[in-house]
N, C-alpha and C positions, 0 to 999 in steps of 0.2 A: 214201673216207669215213673220218673219224677214229672210233676206237673210243670208245664211251660208257663212263663208269665204271660198275662194278657197283653194284647197290643190294641190300642184304641185307634179310631179313625184319624188319619193325618199324622200318626205317630210313626217314626222311622222304625222299620223292622230290622232285627238283627241279621247279619250276613248268614246265608245258607245256600246250599246247592241242591237241585233236584234233577232227575233225568227227564228229558223231553220225550216226545212220542217216538223218537228214533233211538232212544237210549243214551244220547249225548247229555253230559251234565251242563246245566245252565245255572249260573249263580246270580244272585240278586245284583251283584256288582256288574254283571254283563248287561243288565237292564237299566243301570243308573241313567238318569236323565229322561226316562220314559215313565208314563203313568202305568202302574202295575196293579192289577186286581187279582188277589189270590182267593181261590175257592177250594176248600178241602171237603171232599165228600167221603162218607163211610158207606161201604157196601156190605150188606148182610146177606150171606148165602143161605 
């Protein structure tokens, strides 16, 4: 998998979509105008 570029604090993130807890896609564009904090966690089984 290619490495993604780093994004710094207060830097605009590239457009992307992810499923919410109900399985509906939410894009960054849907949240435009709001403060957004992204947290990505890895789970090891």
